[in-house]
A tleap script that builds the chain and sets N, CA, C and O, in Angstrom:
source leaprc.protein.ff14SB
mol = sequence {
  NMET ASP PRO GLY ILE GLY MET CYS ARG ASP
  ASN GLY HIE ASP ILE PRO ASN TRP LYS ASP
  PRO VAL ASN ASP LEU LYS LYS PHE HIE ILE
  ARG ILE PHE HIE ILE HIE LEU LYS ASP ILE
  THR GLY ALA ASN ARG LEU GLY GLN PHE CPHE
}
set mol.1.N position { 106.520 92.058 85.750 }
set mol.1.CA position { 105.310 91.435 85.264 }
set mol.1.C position { 105.145 91.780 83.783 }
set mol.1.O position { 105.459 92.891 83.355 }
set mol.2.N position { 104.660 90.832 83.025 }
set mol.2.CA position { 104.436 91.008 81.589 }
set mol.2.C position { 103.451 92.161 81.348 }
set mol.2.O position { 102.362 92.162 81.922 }
set mol.3.N position { 103.819 93.148 80.504 }
set mol.3.CA position { 102.918 94.270 80.248 }
set mol.3.C position { 101.643 93.868 79.511 }
set mol.3.O position { 100.698 94.652 79.434 }
set mol.4.N position { 101.613 92.655 78.973 }
set mol.4.CA position { 100.412 92.157 78.320 }
set mol.4.C position { 99.355 91.676 79.301 }
set mol.4.O position { 98.219 91.403 78.915 }
set mol.5.N position { 99.734 91.573 80.577 }
set mol.5.CA position { 98.780 91.148 81.595 }
set mol.5.C position { 98.132 92.392 82.181 }
set mol.5.O position { 98.801 93.231 82.786 }
set mol.6.N position { 96.837 92.499 81.995 }
set mol.6.CA position { 96.117 93.676 82.472 }
set mol.6.C position { 95.106 93.312 83.528 }
set mol.6.O position { 95.145 92.236 84.125 }
set mol.7.N position { 94.209 94.234 83.739 }
set mol.7.CA position { 93.174 94.002 84.737 }
set mol.7.C position { 91.876 94.658 84.288 }
set mol.7.O position { 91.875 95.550 83.440 }
set mol.8.N position { 90.784 94.205 84.865 }
set mol.8.CA position { 89.471 94.788 84.643 }
set mol.8.C position { 89.042 95.417 85.956 }
set mol.8.O position { 88.824 94.711 86.941 }
set mol.9.N position { 88.920 96.721 85.981 }
set mol.9.CA position { 88.485 97.425 87.194 }
set mol.9.C position { 86.975 97.307 87.329 }
set mol.9.O position { 86.247 97.455 86.348 }
set mol.10.N position { 86.509 97.044 88.528 }
set mol.10.CA position { 85.088 96.920 88.800 }
set mol.10.C position { 84.761 97.806 89.995 }
set mol.10.O position { 84.976 97.415 91.142 }
set mol.11.N position { 84.242 98.997 89.725 }
set mol.11.CA position { 83.977 99.923 90.822 }
set mol.11.C position { 82.835 99.456 91.709 }
set mol.11.O position { 82.635 100.001 92.795 }
set mol.12.N position { 82.087 98.459 91.267 }
set mol.12.CA position { 81.011 97.916 92.088 }
set mol.12.C position { 81.504 97.288 93.378 }
set mol.12.O position { 80.722 97.108 94.312 }
set mol.13.N position { 82.790 96.949 93.448 }
set mol.13.CA position { 83.359 96.391 94.675 }
set mol.13.C position { 83.905 97.484 95.587 }
set mol.13.O position { 83.997 97.293 96.800 }
set mol.14.N position { 84.263 98.616 95.015 }
set mol.14.CA position { 84.849 99.701 95.811 }
set mol.14.C position { 83.811 100.474 96.606 }
set mol.14.O position { 83.984 100.687 97.806 }
set mol.15.N position { 82.749 100.890 95.962 }
set mol.15.CA position { 81.776 101.783 96.584 }
set mol.15.C position { 81.159 101.191 97.856 }
set mol.15.O position { 81.149 101.878 98.878 }
set mol.16.N position { 80.641 99.945 97.852 }
set mol.16.CA position { 80.047 99.403 99.087 }
set mol.16.C position { 81.052 99.226 100.222 }
set mol.16.O position { 80.664 99.139 101.387 }
set mol.17.N position { 82.340 99.173 99.886 }
set mol.17.CA position { 83.376 99.004 100.910 }
set mol.17.C position { 84.047 100.323 101.269 }
set mol.17.O position { 85.098 100.341 101.910 }
set mol.18.N position { 83.431 101.430 100.850 }
set mol.18.CA position { 83.916 102.781 101.130 }
set mol.18.C position { 85.330 103.016 100.615 }
set mol.18.O position { 86.109 103.735 101.240 }
set mol.19.N position { 85.660 102.416 99.486 }
set mol.19.CA position { 86.958 102.623 98.829 }
set mol.19.C position { 86.801 103.697 97.754 }
set mol.19.O position { 85.694 103.932 97.269 }
set mol.20.N position { 87.878 104.336 97.388 }
set mol.20.CA position { 87.870 105.382 96.370 }
set mol.20.C position { 88.285 104.788 95.028 }
set mol.20.O position { 89.464 104.485 94.839 }
set mol.21.N position { 87.347 104.610 94.083 }
set mol.21.CA position { 87.699 104.005 92.801 }
set mol.21.C position { 88.667 104.853 91.988 }
set mol.21.O position { 89.433 104.309 91.193 }
set mol.22.N position { 88.654 106.161 92.164 }
set mol.22.CA position { 89.562 107.042 91.424 }
set mol.22.C position { 91.005 106.766 91.834 }
set mol.22.O position { 91.916 106.828 91.008 }
set mol.23.N position { 91.203 106.464 93.101 }
set mol.23.CA position { 92.545 106.133 93.597 }
set mol.23.C position { 93.117 104.926 92.853 }
set mol.23.O position { 94.274 104.939 92.434 }
set mol.24.N position { 92.297 103.881 92.693 }
set mol.24.CA position { 92.749 102.683 91.976 }
set mol.24.C position { 92.984 102.977 90.500 }
set mol.24.O position { 93.927 102.450 89.910 }
set mol.25.N position { 92.145 103.808 89.899 }
set mol.25.CA position { 92.357 104.166 88.497 }
set mol.25.C position { 93.707 104.857 88.309 }
set mol.25.O position { 94.420 104.584 87.344 }
set mol.26.N position { 94.049 105.740 89.225 }
set mol.26.CA position { 95.347 106.423 89.156 }
set mol.26.C position { 96.499 105.448 89.396 }
set mol.26.O position { 97.531 105.515 88.728 }
set mol.27.N position { 96.313 104.556 90.343 }
set mol.27.CA position { 97.388 103.625 90.729 }
set mol.27.C position { 97.668 102.577 89.655 }
set mol.27.O position { 98.823 102.227 89.413 }
set mol.28.N position { 96.600 102.071 89.003 }
set mol.28.CA position { 96.753 100.950 88.075 }
set mol.28.C position { 96.470 101.316 86.622 }
set mol.28.O position { 96.259 100.420 85.804 }
set mol.29.N position { 96.458 102.599 86.274 }
set mol.29.CA position { 96.030 103.016 84.937 }
set mol.29.C position { 96.766 102.319 83.790 }
set mol.29.O position { 96.180 102.110 82.728 }
set mol.30.N position { 98.008 101.962 83.978 }
set mol.30.CA position { 98.768 101.300 82.904 }
set mol.30.C position { 98.271 99.870 82.683 }
set mol.30.O position { 98.359 99.359 81.567 }
set mol.31.N position { 97.763 99.229 83.705 }
set mol.31.CA position { 97.322 97.832 83.625 }
set mol.31.C position { 95.829 97.671 83.307 }
set mol.31.O position { 95.381 96.562 83.018 }
set mol.32.N position { 95.067 98.745 83.355 }
set mol.32.CA position { 93.621 98.639 83.153 }
set mol.32.C position { 93.300 98.518 81.672 }
set mol.32.O position { 93.552 99.439 80.894 }
set mol.33.N position { 92.743 97.378 81.289 }
set mol.33.CA position { 92.344 97.132 79.908 }
set mol.33.C position { 90.842 97.304 79.728 }
set mol.33.O position { 90.381 97.648 78.640 }
set mol.34.N position { 90.081 97.066 80.786 }
set mol.34.CA position { 88.622 97.161 80.754 }
set mol.34.C position { 88.144 97.766 82.071 }
set mol.34.O position { 88.808 97.654 83.102 }
set mol.35.N position { 86.982 98.406 82.012 }
set mol.35.CA position { 86.358 98.935 83.229 }
set mol.35.C position { 84.911 98.461 83.258 }
set mol.35.O position { 84.167 98.632 82.292 }
set mol.36.N position { 84.529 97.868 84.373 }
set mol.36.CA position { 83.154 97.425 84.578 }
set mol.36.C position { 82.491 98.453 85.483 }
set mol.36.O position { 82.870 98.596 86.646 }
set mol.37.N position { 81.506 99.166 84.954 }
set mol.37.CA position { 80.837 100.208 85.723 }
set mol.37.C position { 79.533 99.689 86.310 }
set mol.37.O position { 78.853 98.859 85.707 }
set mol.38.N position { 79.200 100.181 87.480 }
set mol.38.CA position { 77.965 99.793 88.142 }
set mol.38.C position { 77.266 101.055 88.626 }
set mol.38.O position { 77.901 101.945 89.192 }
set mol.39.N position { 75.976 101.129 88.408 }
set mol.39.CA position { 75.196 102.273 88.842 }
set mol.39.C position { 74.753 102.057 90.283 }
set mol.39.O position { 73.879 101.235 90.556 }
set mol.40.N position { 75.357 102.795 91.192 }
set mol.40.CA position { 75.008 102.719 92.605 }
set mol.40.C position { 74.159 103.954 92.915 }
set mol.40.O position { 74.642 105.082 92.814 }
set mol.41.N position { 72.910 103.744 93.289 }
set mol.41.CA position { 72.014 104.874 93.490 }
set mol.41.C position { 71.867 105.286 94.953 }
set mol.41.O position { 71.462 106.415 95.230 }
set mol.42.N position { 72.177 104.422 95.869 }
set mol.42.CA position { 72.049 104.793 97.280 }
set mol.42.C position { 72.110 103.584 98.187 }
set mol.42.O position { 72.371 102.466 97.742 }
set mol.43.N position { 71.866 103.822 99.460 }
set mol.43.CA position { 71.889 102.748 100.451 }
set mol.43.C position { 70.540 102.686 101.152 }
set mol.43.O position { 69.858 103.698 101.319 }
set mol.44.N position { 70.172 101.483 101.557 }
set mol.44.CA position { 68.918 101.337 102.311 }
set mol.44.C position { 69.181 101.630 103.791 }
set mol.44.O position { 70.290 102.016 104.160 }
set mol.45.N position { 68.180 101.451 104.625 }
set mol.45.CA position { 68.328 101.796 106.045 }
set mol.45.C position { 69.332 100.917 106.770 }
set mol.45.O position { 69.770 101.272 107.864 }
set mol.46.N position { 69.714 99.776 106.192 }
set mol.46.CA position { 70.716 98.895 106.789 }
set mol.46.C position { 72.119 99.221 106.292 }
set mol.46.O position { 73.087 98.569 106.685 }
set mol.47.N position { 72.233 100.234 105.424 }
set mol.47.CA position { 73.534 100.615 104.894 }
set mol.47.C position { 73.961 99.784 103.693 }
set mol.47.O position { 75.104 99.877 103.247 }
set mol.48.N position { 73.045 98.968 103.165 }
set mol.48.CA position { 73.352 98.148 102.002 }
set mol.48.C position { 73.083 98.951 100.739 }
set mol.48.O position { 72.045 99.601 100.617 }
set mol.49.N position { 74.020 98.904 99.803 }
set mol.49.CA position { 73.862 99.630 98.558 }
set mol.49.C position { 72.983 98.849 97.596 }
set mol.49.O position { 72.993 97.618 97.591 }
set mol.50.N position { 72.237 99.559 96.797 }
set mol.50.CA position { 71.390 98.923 95.795 }
set mol.50.C position { 71.500 99.658 94.487 }
set mol.50.O position { 70.858 99.276 93.509 }
savepdb mol mol.pdb
quit
């Protein structure tokens, strides 16, 4: 794959799905050009993150 093709990591998709964002950062660090951060403060009584 062309090294000029990167990715934008969005941890807002990992946390609600119980994924480890640090794992993806380690796995794809060479391809990450941007990081989109999201402030996740907690979950409501239905388990939905807000």
